[in-house]
Phi, psi and omega in degrees: 000322180294322179293323176296327180288325178293316182299315182294324181293314183297317179292322177297324180248049186305312184298313176300322178296318181293316181298317183292314181298325179293323178293321178298314182300318180296316181293318184295317180298317178299312178302307178299322182291309179307313186289312182295310186295316179300309182292317188289318182297319177301317182288317184289317180295322181289334179272355180269118180217004177056026175087012180241157183264334192202163175229135174255129179210184178291164187296128184169203182282132175294321179299317178298322181293315179297314181300323182286315188277325183265310186261356178057038177241170178061180178252158180293138174295348182161182185248151173253161179261169175301327180290331178296316179296318177295325178297309184288330181294328181264008171295132182295341176281347185266128175277319179204142178232127183240119187284148176224136175224134179230170180150002183229162174213171170227108187046044176092349180271124189287138174256133183233134174259137181205189179257165179291342182300330178306325186263336185264332186245354185253136170264112185285344167218157180301124179082004180239118177251158176294140178224155173238175184286176179296133179087353179260171181207172174277163182290157175258141178298140178089000179238152179282072183230153182222147171246131190246135171300148190298320183293316178293318178300315182296318181288324175281343184076023184273158172209181182300133180105341180295140177240151178204164178247119176295150174251147182285142183097159183271340182248136185290135177221110181307336182272347185288148181291132174274144178285153185286329182299137177251119182259145176241132179293122180243357176197146171243127182293143171291147183305137179241350184058035180230169175305336180302335183292342184260004190250147169260117191256131180230170178298147183308312183289344178298321178282324185290316189249018178295137183303135179097356174275158173300131178307336180290338184299336183298338182237012185243150181233155177275328180191168173232123180275130190236131167253137182255157181284332179204152181305324185291341180291332179289326177298315185295314176293325178300319183287325184286317189266338181263023184293151180303137182086351179290167180250008178244157175234126175248106187267108183205137353275152186296321179299319180294318178297318178295323176305327182297325178301318180287332175290328175292329183253015183300330182294329181289319177302314179300320182293316180297318176296321178293322182292321180294318178291324175297321176300319183297314181296318182292325181295315179292328176293334174296329179291320177302311183292318177302313181282320179303316184294338182267357185295319183300320178289332182270351185310309181294320178300312182297324175298318183292319176297319176300320183292331179276359173114359176291137180280161177300317181293334181288315177300313176303316179292326181290322177292314177297320177297324175301312177301316177303313183295319177301319175296322174296314177300313178298316181295324176300312179294332180297333178298323179292316177300317181298315181297321175293312178296310184296321179296321178298313179299316181296322175294323178293315177302317181293321183294326187269333190233338182084355178277133180261121173261156177235078187294346177272004171292157184298137180214137181305332181297336177292347176260302188283339182296302178302322183298321182291325182293316183294326180290326171298319180293317177298320177296315177298326181285341180298328181296305176292333177294320178300319178296316176295327178296330183268000180304130181269121181297315185289316187288327182287317184275339181306130184294147180270125183277000000 
């Protein structure tokens, strides 16, 4: 009987049901998006290091150095000399050191100079090396050749044989001078789901000796990417190179430094989460208002049901059940809202950083989030249910004289 009462009530107040369920869907989708993107981005960014343990750069912020060298964001805090590279390369604690030089772009896509070893000798993830398509290859030192990250190549429409002129500076400026050198794409990297996918890679000396650059650039680097022989080696180099008054910065460990970024914007995450919860409370309140406002119109029907033998708890359960069903419908629709919102946010993050999120992966909030919304709706439904519980059969059915 109770299920039939719920169905008839929902059908009779279909418009109010759909509007209320829609508000629940929006609130649920927003909460799921904020929670999933927050937790997954923290985990993915902290785990992104392109296969390196540390970064050596000029004196400055460790976070800025990591963002520049690993995520290809921000500007370099300064330049290193060739002697600095030789120094770190010959440290007994260092397994591999890869030089990096930046300073140019093509229509906003960053151009980075490095050595072929980055692609041939480095695993950007355990068991994964950089690859190019069949018939393609990595650039050769001394030639005007380029290897393009998969995401950049897709957005630019580039393929093997494409030629381009770099522009000076890290930010695209239509008025900026284009360099005279013409580079040819010889390979497109297979997708790595890392910031490497957003970069145009050329030989190191291409950046250093490009016409129009400061003559000092021929012997300078933006950073050195470092692989260590053992984790404890990082602590030793950290103490040695980051001594007070020094001119170098040794950023180690990368994951901990990236975590600092999220610590700095933790207040923003908290604000978004608070907003999502407030929306959730307001949406559940709309269930209360929607059902409560219809109680006057339902009073006579409820009284008749009571006169026909329906118990008070049956009426109470029917109203609470109606609120629960609205919560279930809204939470179910909320997954569609979540998929759309989270997909858009993930695409934006990939476009800006190269880091790929997979928001549709399992996350506990996908279970407890909808359950909380249904619980809030049930709680909101208790108020009109109590009103229905107290409906007087005699007073409501009595004819009006």
